[in-house]
C-alpha positions, 0 to 999 in steps of 0.5 A: 683278561685274567692274569696268568697264574705264577709261582713265587720263588722263596727268597733266602733272607739275609741280615739287612745291612742298609742304614735305618734311613735308607728307605726314607732317602730312597723315597725322597729321591724318588720324589724328584724323578720327573713324572714323565720318567715314571710309569704313566697311568693308562688313559681312562684309568680304572677307579673304584670307590664306595658311594651311594646309588639311589640310596643304596650303599654301592661300589662304583667301578668306573673308567671315565667311559662306563660306571658299574654300580654293585649293591651287596645289600640287595642280593649282590647285584649290579644295580646299574650300568651306565655309558656316558651318563646313559642308563641301561638297567631297570631300577625299581624306583618304588624300592629305591634305597630300601633293604627289605627283610625276608618278612617283606620278600616272600610268597605271601608278601610279594617279590621285592624286585629291585631291578639290575642284574642277578644270578639264579639256579636253573631250571625253574620249576615246581614239579620236583626237588631238582627244579628251582621254585623261582622268585620270591626267593630271599636267600639268593635274590634279596638277602645281603651278600658278603663283599670284598675288593679283589683288585684296585689298580689303574689297569683293573678294578674288581669286586666280589660278592658272595651269597649266603649258603642256600640249604634248599638248593645246596648252592652258594654263588660268588660273582666277581665284577671286573672293569678295565682301563680304556674299554667298556668291556666288563667281565662277570665271573660266576661261581656256583659252589656245592655247600651241601652234603649231597650231589646237586645238578644245576645250571647258572642262570644270569639275568639282566632287567633292561629299562624299557620305558619310553625316553620322553614319557616313562609312563609309556613303553619304549616302542623301539626296544629290541633284543637280537639273538642269533639262531642256531642253524642246527637248532632242535626247535623247528622255528629256531626258538620256542615260547616256554610261557605266554601265547605262542602267537605273541607278535613280539618274536620273529625270525628275520634275516632269512631265519638267521636272527631272532628279533625280540620286540618289547611289547607290554604283554607278558611272554618268554622266548628260549633259544639254543643259540650257539653264536655266543652273543646277543644284542640288546638295543634301545633304538630311541637312544641308539644304546646297545649292550652286547652280552657274550658267553661261551657256548658248549655244543655237547652239553645239556642245558636247562630248558634246552636253551642257552639264551632266553628273554622275558617281556614283563607285561600284563597277561596270564601264563601257565606255570604248570601246577598253577596259573600266574596273572600279571596285572595291567598296573605299572607299580606291580608290572613295570616296564622291563625286558629280561635278557637271560644267559644259561650255562650247561647243567653242572653235576657237583659233589659236596665241595665242588664248584663250577664257573661260568663267565659272561661279558658285557660291552655297552656302546652306541649303535643304530638299530638293528644290530646284525653282528657282534665282534671283538671290536664292536657291534655292527649295524650296517656292514662295511661296504665299498664303492669304487670310482676311478682311483678312489674308494668310498667306505661306508658302514655303521658301528658301535665300538668298545674303546676310543681310538681310530678307524683304519683301512688296510688294503691288501693284494690278492696274495695278502700283501699289505699295500696301504694304511689309511686313518679314517676317523676317530671313534668313541663308544659314547658315539655312534660310528657312521663311516662315510669316507673316500680314500685313494685306492691302491692299483693292486688292491683286492680287499680292504679291512677296517679295524679299530686302533687304540691310542697306542697304535695297537690293532684291537680288532676289525669291524668289517672286510670287503672284497674289492675285485673278484678273483680272475 
């Protein structure tokens, strides 16, 4: 999604021989060109504005499908992400509109947890200078960040937020949020710079606090909130995951699907799970609303990770856990221990000399899909994989999905030799609606397999959602 680098060729300047009114004449003539002859704005064009969200000054990056709210004043975080008016992130209403100084956001005063997303250095710990002592940590988690608009076109809008330099860890974080026309995909470029005069070694630790309150009664937890994390088939952990904090018997964590998937079920009970997942994605699922968020990232198999994990999840809730040198007790009090589930992505550890920097990019893609989510692909999320039933000269295609852009589902039939036999438009799709496929179409006589893919408004293939073998090879 990033534009390619280019080299600008110097232009030899010559004396301007045009009349003084040339530019005005050109603009006047341009005004009479029919609109259809000019470059058309993309459908669901990207937009950027400065506004307020729950009292905070924010940048709103939107495209008619999603809205992303960036709040530089409170730690440079994305405070909220919405799809069709539905909210994904937890936001602490007790702190709405407040910007607390360091004197009210420290170990003695307590943590000012605004919610939203954030980025921290990893690993967390308290045993030496190469571990980050966690929150509250004002400089990187709550102080005002610098901000700048880096792109503002109908095709793409982007805002960069930069933390103050942190002498203790030696890092400065810069993150650039990108929203594009016509898709729910969001890119978050994360850069960690060494601003110290010593060598440092940290990973980039990205977190989202997801809203886990009940849709009908916010005073209760959502009983249908899940996180799905693919298990590494070659995991270093016997179960494919482990519990850094909390009771290992916590019923929130189960291996399902023949031990290919870790399912995190939110319960109002403190706990944390970590996995060396190598799939490069995980899914967050609010089953009450069929709201799905896919976060994707690049996995590096031969690199050392903080906690030996690429993905972690924290269930906020009451209970006591060991932090190593001390115990932490979270009270059964919604004001102090609100309903949220943290989903966390870690980069490999990066060793940086003074002045060096390291980048680790993540991608978000909100959609609506039923629980459970079994797989994520470029085109969308798969809840019920594609299946087909043949009857005489027809075939019925079924499945349940979430897509990342508006368009049309198309079935493509192939022969055993890969020849395209037929294309059938199945139905229109939209990220703001669950895609439930149940369509009967004509079956070409020589069809061996069928693929279902998402086509955009310009007829371009934006990726497949499933493939099904119709007849076994002879």
